[in-house]
N, C-alpha and C positions, 0 to 999 in steps of 0.2 A: 351668324355674324362673326367676322374675323376679329381676333384679339391679338394683343402683343403683351408679353410679360415684361413689366418694368419693376425695378427695385428702387424704393425711396429711402434714403438715409435720414434718420430722425435723431436729434439729440434727446437725451433723457434729462428732463428738468429736475427730477428728484433723485438724481444719481447718488448723492451722498447718503441717502437713506436705504437704498437697495443695492449698493455696490458690493457689500459683503455677501449677500445672498447670491448675487450673480457670479461673484468670484468662486464661491463654493460649487455652484452648479456648473460653471465653465471648467473647473478643475475636474469634476466628476466626468464630464464629457471627454476630456483628455485621457483620464485614467481608463475609462471604458474603451476608448479607441485602442490604447496599448494592450489591454486585455484581449480584445477581439483580434488584434493583429497577431498577438502571440499564438492564439488558438489557430488562426488561419495558417500561420507558418508551420505549426506542428502538423496539421492535417496535410499540408502541401508536401512536407518532407516524408510523411508516411505513405501517402497515396499517390503523390504526383499531381494532384488536382487541387484547385482553389475552391473552397466551399462557397456556396451561394450565400446571399445576405440572409435568407431565411434560416439556413442551417446554422450560420454563425450566431444569429439571434437566439435560436433555441439552445445553443450550447452555452451561452453566457447569461441567459436570463435569470439565473439564480445567483449570479455573482453580486458581491456587495455594491460595486459601483453602478451596476445596472439598476439596482433598487433605489439608489440615491437620486434617480432621475424620473420624471414622468415617463410613462411607457412609450408614448409617441416620440419623445425626444431621444430615448435610448435606441429605439428602432431607427431613427434618422442617422445615428452614429454608425450603426452596422451597415446601413444602406450606403452611406457616404464612403465607407471603407471598400465596399464592393465596387462602387463607381470608380474609385481610385485604381483598383486593380484592372478594371475594364479599360480605363484610359491607358494604363501601362501596356496592356495587351495590344491596343491599337498602335502605340508607338513602336513596339517591337515588330508587329506585322508590316509596318511601313518602313522597316529597315533602319530604325534609329538605335544604334548599339549603345548610346549613352543613356537611354531611358532606364530609370531605376524603379523598382517596386516601392510601394508605400513604406514609410519608415515610422519609427516610434516618435511620438510627439514629446519633445523635450527641447529646452533651450538652456545652453550653458550647463548641461548636466542636470537640470531641474525641469520637472513637468510644470508647464504654465497653462492657464485657462485657455480654452479654445471656443469656437463659435457654438452657440446654443440654438438649436432649431426647434421651433414649435409649429406643429401642424394645426389645421383648422379646429380640431377638437380640443386643443390645449390652450386656446386664448380667446378672449373677447375684446373687441375694440369698440368703444363708444365715444365718439368725438375724438378727444386727445388722450383719453384714459385707456390704458391697455392692462387687461387682467390676465395673468399667467398662472397656469396650474403649477403647484409645487411638487406634486406626486404624492402617493399614498404614504410612503414611508416617512418622508420629511414632514408631511402634514400631521402624522400621528405623533412625531417627536416634538414638534414646535407648536402644534395647535393652530397653525396658520395654513389654510388650504390654498390660498392664492397669494400672488405677489402683484402689487399694483404699481404701474409705471405711468408717469405723466410725460407725454411726448410733445416735442416741438415739430409738428408735421409741416413740410414745405407748403406754402399757399397754393402752388400750382399742382400739387399731388392729388390724384384721384384715388384716395385710399379708403373709400367707403366699404369695400369688401375685400380685404387682403386674404390671399390664399395661404400665406405662410409668413411667419415672423422669425427673423434671425437676429440674435443678440451677438454682436461682434466686438471683440476686444479692440480698443482704439485709443492710442496715445495714453496708455496707462489707465484708461477708463473703459466705458462701454458705449456702444451706439446701437440703436435699433434699426433694422432694415425691414421694411414692409414690402413683401413680394405680392404684386397685384396684377390682375389681368385687365388690360385697358383696351377698349374697343377702338378699332382703327377706322379711318375714313373709307366709305364704301364707293365713292366716286373719284375718278381721276381728276386732278386739277386742270387737265387739258390733254391735248394730243401731241404736244411738243416733246422734243428729246434733248437731253443735255448729256455731254460726255465729260468725265472727270479724269484728269491725268494727275496722279499723286506723286509728289516729289519731296524734296527737302528744302532747298532755298525758296522755292515756291511750293508751299504745302499742298495746294490744289490749284489746278488750272481747269477752268470750266468753259466749254464751248457750247453755246445754245443754238438750237436749230433756227432761231429767228435771226441769226447772223451776228450776235454779240458774244464777247468773251470776257472773262474775269480771271484775275490772278489773286490768290490768297497767299500773301508773303509768309514764309515760315521763319524769317530771320529773328523775329522776337522770341520764338520758342527755342531756336538754335542757340541764341545768346544765353538763355536760361540754362540749357543743357551744358554748355561750356562752363558756366559759372559753378553749377553744382558739382560737375565732375571734378573740377579743380579743388573745391572745398572738401569734397568727400575723400579725395586722394590725400589731403593733408592729415586726415584722421587715421590713416593706415601707417603701420610701421615702416621705417625707412627702407628695410630690405624686402618689403612685400612685393610680390610679382603676381600677375594674373594666374589663377589656378593654385596658388600656394595657400597653405593653411595659415590662419592668423587668429589672434585672440578675439573674443567676443567684441562686437561693434560697440563703440562708446555711445553714450546718450546723444552727443552732438551729431555723430554720424547717422544714427537712427532718425534724429530730427531733420537732418538735411534730406534724407531719402523721402520722408513723409512730405516735406515741403515741395520737393521736386515733383513728386507725384501729383500733389494738389495743383501746382502751377500748370503742369502738362494737361491734366484733365480740364482745367478751366479754359485753357486755350483751345483745346480740341472741341469742347462742347460749344464754345462761342462760334468757331468756324463752321462746324457742321450745322448748327442751328441757322446761321446766316445763309448757308448754301441752300438749305431746304426752303427757307422762307422766300428766297429769291426765285427758286423754281416754282413755288406756288404762285407768286406774282406774275411770272412769265407764262403760266399755263403749261408747265412741264409735267408730263405724266410718266416719263421713263427716264431714269438716270443710268447711264452706261459707265461702268467702272473698268479701268484696265486691271487685268488679273496680275497681281504682284507675287504669285507663287514662285518660289525659288529665287527671289531678288537678292537674297543674302548668300546664295550658294553658286559655286561654279558648276560647269557641266559634269564634273567628276563627283559632285556631291559635297566637296569640301567647302568650308566657309571662305568667302572672298576676303582678301587682305589688301586694304588700301592704305596701310600705314596707320599711325596713331590717330591722327586727326580724321582721316577718311573712315576708319572703323568706328569712331565715335559717332559720326554722322549716320553711317549705314546701319550698323548693328544695334544702336541704341534708339533709332528713330521709331516712333510709334505708328508704323504703317497700319498694322492690324487694328489697333484701337481706333484710329481715325475711320477706317472702313466700317467697323462694327457700329460706331456711333452714328455715322451717316446712314447706315442701312436701317437701323431701328427708327430713327427720326423720319426717314423717308416713308417707311411702312406706315407709321402713324398718320402721315399726311395723305395716304392712299397712293403714293408714288411707287412704281415698280423699279426694282434694282436688277440690272443685268450685268454679268461679267463677260468680258471678251478678252482675248489674248492681246498683249501689247507688242507682240513680235513685229519688229521692223517699223513700228509707228514713229519712233524718234529718228529713223534714218530715211524715211520716205518723204518726199515733198508733197504737201497737202494740196498744192496748186496743180502740178502736172503729173504727179504720181511717180516721179523718177526716184529710184532707190540708189543711195550713195552713202556709205558709212562715214565718209569724211566731210559731209556737208554741214555738220554741226561744228562750225569753226570756233565757237566760244560756248561757255556754259549756257548762256541765254540767247544765242544768236544762231539762226539757221539760214544759210545762203545756198540756194539750189544752183549747182553747176550746170544744169541743163536749161532751165528757163530764167535763171537769175533772180528768182523771188527771194525777198529778204523778209523774214518773219521771226517773231519770238519762238525759240525752240520748243518751249513748253506748250505754247498755243498750237504750234504745228503738230505736236504729239496728240493733244486733245482733239483736234480736228480730224486727225487720221483715225482715232478711236471711233469718232462719230461716223466717219465714212465706212469703216469696217462693219459696224453694226447695221447701218442702213442698207449696205450692199448685201449683207447676209439675209435681211428681211426680203429684199427684192428677189434674190435667188430662190428663197423658200416659197414665195408666192408664185413664182414662175413654175416651179416643179409641182406644187400642189395648190391649185387655184381654189380648192374647196376648204383650205385651211382657215380656221376662224380668225377674225380680225384681232390684231394685237393692240388696238387703240392708238396706233401711230399712223398719222396721215402724211408725214414728211417723207420725201424722197431725196436721194442724193442730188438730183438735178435742181431741187429747190434751194440748196445751200449756195451761199455766195462764193464766187471764185476768188475774191479778194476780201480778206477779213480785216475789220478795223482794229485800231490799237486797243489793247485790253484795258478794262477798268481795273485799277489796282486797289486791293483792300489790305491795309496794314493794321496790325493789332495795336491798340492803345491800352496799355495795362491800367487797371483801376477804374475804367469807365463801365457804367451799367450795360451799354451797348458798344463794346469796344471796336467794332468794325464800322461804326457810324460816327461822324464828327458831331460836335456840339451844334444844336439848332435843328437837328433832324434831317439835314440835307446830305445827299449822297456825294461822295468825292467825285471830282471830274475825272474823265479818262485820261491817262497819261501813258506814254510809251514805257515799257518795262523790259529793256534789254540789259538785264543785270548780269 
């Protein structure tokens, strides 16, 4: 049975009683990280090689900070350090000269608590009560073998058998993250196909194989990004410039960063959930995403520069987060995610196939100079992504007729030649279902030549 790893964030109800113990344990994790990192750098300078997680663990297992933690938690720290080095190796192999190796954990010159990881042998969850091991050394000193936490688990969470527990520093306190394996749907919702063109003004444009299209406006999120960028800029020194050093962030600046992240995730979760639910209703078994690799870079590898406002849109926009959220939600519903190249999809007419780089006369308007078709530019791109995927399937089936079925019964010839006006979904902040109006009725279709 196929599964998907999900992490549920839970508030700790009795935080006031356990905060001191968690602070001490989190500080021990940071101290042990620094000790293990020092050992790794020493071995690296002497031998030219990075020691493995096992070798690092053996070298520091008699250290004071290692013994202040449960064994499995201390092992998780050394494994995390090794994973950080592997990630750095990968960036360097991919030609990223700006990638830096792991650094010591400290903030403003002081070591602060970091994430505490408990493996399955170190905790027990019964209902909302979480029992954590304190470790032999701490248990012998305090006489308390376990630490008990009372969690507020989200009602929709399937947390009956968590594989891992992470206690994460959050807003001056702590938050429990339950890492669980959740089973995914085994049957496709249908044999239809939907293509998604990801953008900024329109966060997502979806073209369905049944001949309908939808737009998900990103203006609500863009307004939030503008607001928080301006407010955060007010917290910086007057002579501050990007890339320059500055004093530690103020409490207001940190609060603004946290709030911006919460608003962004709220918006993206609502949008991706709505897209997947709509796909289930329409019997969509495959979602085709345009590949956004290199969207922020020029052909030379340098970052694109579109000016102050343009860079805020392009370089701060959460393309990857949107794709990740849509991917895991689709997988849970049994929907297959496919990536295809977006090359020339915004320049090609989806009606006649004519390629002209100047046909996009406005941000939201595409007029074909060959056949005269007038269509929303983002809808045109989404339809071309759908065409490209279906054409690839037909070519593959022609070359190898014995190839197993993909669960897609749609052909390019089944798609309409003239697409109707898209249904526009705008985000309404503060509503339980922000993409649905009051009363439960869906909004009517309107033209969206923005």
